[in-house]
N, C-alpha and C positions, 0 to 999 in steps of 0.2 A: 598849411591850409587853415583857413579861416572857419569859423563857426557856421557860417552860411554855406561855404563849399562842402563842408563836411555832412550838413544836412541835405544837402541836395543829392549828393553821393549815395548816403544812406537810404532816400526817397527813390532815387533810380534803381538801388540794388533791390529794393524790396518791392518795386515795380514789376522788375525782370522775373523776381523768384514768383512772385503771384502771377504774373504770365504765363511763365512754365509750369505751373501749378495747375491753373486753370486747363492750359490745351493740353497736358496728360489726361486730366478728368473727361474732357471732351471726346480725345481719340479713344479712350477706353469704354466709354458711354457708348459710341458709335458702332464700335467692333463688337462690344457686347449684344447690341440689338440686331447686328447683322446675324451673329452667330444664332442668336433665338429664330431669327427669320428663316434662316437656313437649315436648321434642326443639325448642325455641323458640330456639336461638341464631343460626339463620340469618334470622330475621325480626326484627319488633319485639319489644321487652320486653314481658311479659304484664303487668307492673305498675310501680308507682314503686320498689318496693323492687329488683326485678330491673334497672331502668333504673339506679339508685344504684348497685348492685354491678357492673354493666357499667362505667361510668363512673371507678369507684374501681379497679377492677383492668385498665381499659384495654382490655377486649372491647368493641370496637363493630363495626357494620356499616357500610362506606362505600358504599353502592351495589352495583350488579350484580358479580357476579364474573365472572373471565375464562371459566371453565369453563361458566357458563350462557351466555353468549353463543357460544360456540364451537362449540357442536351436537355430537352423538354423534363419537366417534373412535374406530377400531379401534389398539390397541396393540399390539404385537409384544412378547411377554415378555421380550426380550434387551435391548429398550430404554427399560424403566422407565418408559414414559409420552412419551417423547420422540420427535419427527418424525424419520424418516430424513433423513441429509444428500442432497442431490441435487444 
């Protein structure tokens, strides 16, 4: 393989990697906007793109949250949501 052939191969490979990277960024951006528009981050992902974006960015739901199980609480303004010490 000559010098020009190797240069063309490197150029094509770098274009492929750049295209894949840009494609991933675009799909994650679109999925993120869809999740924001649907207010769906607290439930299941609406489609495969959103599931993939959640997996790639590390945003997952792992079951019921503590505030859902705890029920209503009355908070005092000076405690910032903490229970008083008794």
